[in-house]
Every structure is written in structure tokens, then in C-alpha cells.
C-alpha positions in Angstrom: -47.2 18.9 37.4 -44.5 20.8 35.2 -43.0 21.9 38.5 -41.8 18.6 39.3 -39.7 18.0 36.0 -36.1 17.7 36.9 -33.2 18.4 34.4 -30.4 15.9 34.6 -28.2 18.4 32.6 -24.9 18.6 34.6 -23.5 21.3 32.2 -22.2 24.3 33.9 -24.7 26.5 32.2 -27.7 25.1 34.0 -28.3 26.8 37.3 -30.4 25.5 40.1 -33.9 26.9 40.7 -34.2 28.0 37.1 -37.0 26.9 35.0 -36.3 23.7 32.7 -34.9 24.8 29.5 -33.5 28.4 30.4 -29.8 28.8 30.2 -27.6 31.2 32.1 -26.9 32.7 28.9 -30.6 33.3 28.3 -30.7 34.8 31.8 -27.8 36.9 31.2 -29.1 38.3 28.0 -32.3 39.3 29.7 -30.5 41.1 32.7 -28.3 42.8 30.2 -31.3 43.9 28.3 -33.1 45.2 31.5 -29.8 47.1 32.5 -29.7 48.8 29.0 -33.4 49.8 29.3 -32.7 51.3 32.7 -29.6 53.1 31.4 -31.6 54.7 28.6 -34.3 55.9 30.8 -31.7 57.4 33.1 -30.1 59.0 30.1 -33.2 60.6 29.1 -33.7 62.0 32.7 -30.1 63.5 32.7 -30.5 64.8 29.3 -33.7 66.9 30.8 -31.8 67.9 33.4 -28.8 69.2 31.5 -31.4 71.1 29.2 -33.0 72.8 32.4 -29.4 73.7 33.8 -28.3 75.2 30.5 -31.4 77.1 29.7 -31.1 78.6 33.3 -34.4 77.9 34.3 -33.2 76.9 37.9 -34.0 79.2 40.8 -31.8 78.4 43.9 -32.1 79.8 47.4 -29.6 79.0 49.9 -30.6 78.3 53.6 -28.3 81.2 55.0 -29.6 83.6 52.5 -26.0 84.0 50.8 -25.5 84.1 47.1 -24.2 81.2 45.0 -21.0 81.1 43.3 -21.3 82.5 39.8 -20.4 79.2 38.1 -22.7 76.9 40.3 -24.9 76.2 37.5 -22.0 75.5 34.7 -20.4 73.2 37.4 -23.6 71.3 37.7 -24.1 71.1 34.0 -20.5 69.7 33.6 -21.3 66.8 36.3 -24.3 66.0 34.4 -22.8 66.1 30.9 -20.0 63.8 32.4 -22.7 61.2 33.9 -24.2 61.7 30.5 -21.1 60.2 28.8 -20.8 57.7 31.4 -24.2 56.4 30.7 -23.4 56.4 26.8 -20.3 54.3 27.7 -22.3 51.8 29.7 -24.9 51.4 27.2 -22.5 50.8 24.5 -20.7 48.1 26.6 -23.9 46.5 27.6 -25.1 46.3 23.9 -21.7 44.7 23.0 -21.9 42.0 25.9 -25.3 41.4 24.8 -24.5 41.1 21.1 -21.6 38.6 21.9 -24.2 36.3 23.8 -26.7 36.6 21.1 -24.3 36.0 18.4 -20.9 34.5 19.6 -18.0 34.8 17.5 -16.9 31.8 15.6 -14.3 30.1 17.4 -13.2 27.7 14.4 -11.7 30.7 12.8 -7.8 31.1 12.6 -6.2 31.8 16.0 -4.6 35.1 16.5 -1.1 33.8 15.9 -2.1 32.6 12.3 -2.2 28.9 12.9 -5.2 27.0 12.2 -6.5 24.2 14.2 -8.3 21.2 12.8 
């Protein structure tokens, strides 16, 4: 019977097709949390690959039998390290966004130009 409940809330935070009592901010917080968990999982995978590359435990055979350039694995390690840093940055950004949604800043404080609005 609860599926027939209709919200008459016209606020912009209410989305169509969303269960009663769920706000857009709650959905954003959940989505950000999922993105953080995915990025952390990806980060663990990348870090494991970096360990393998720099430990030199990779054997590569080319299709034509030619030898690989000397710095191939070092270049691969560098690419993975750059991706690792990108994931760290992405996680930090997402955690900041999540924090701002969970604990919004007080808008009653002084404005940036020093004036206080009452």
C-alpha cells in the first residue's frame, strides 16, 4: 500500500520516481560513496600491478619474436603510477564532496567581504 503514497512536496530536492522521504542530497551521498568504494578498489588493483611491474616478475613475448625496448616496464610502471595519483586525487575530491553534503558549511557566517548579514 505504501507504493501509492504521493508526496506533495514541490521543493527542487524531490525527484520523480524516488521513494517517499528520499532527497536528492541523500541519493548524491550514496552515489558518491559508491564511487569512492569503486575508486579504492581500483586503487588496490593498480598498486598490486605497480608492485608486479617494479618487481620485474612480468614475462613479455612479442608476436613477431622481436625484443622489447629496454625501458618498456619502467614506462608501464610510470603510467600506472600516474593513474594511481589520479585515483588518489579522485578519492580526495569525492570524499570532500561527500563531507560537504553530510556537513554543509554554515551559511550564517560572515560573508567573504567581511559584512555580516542579519
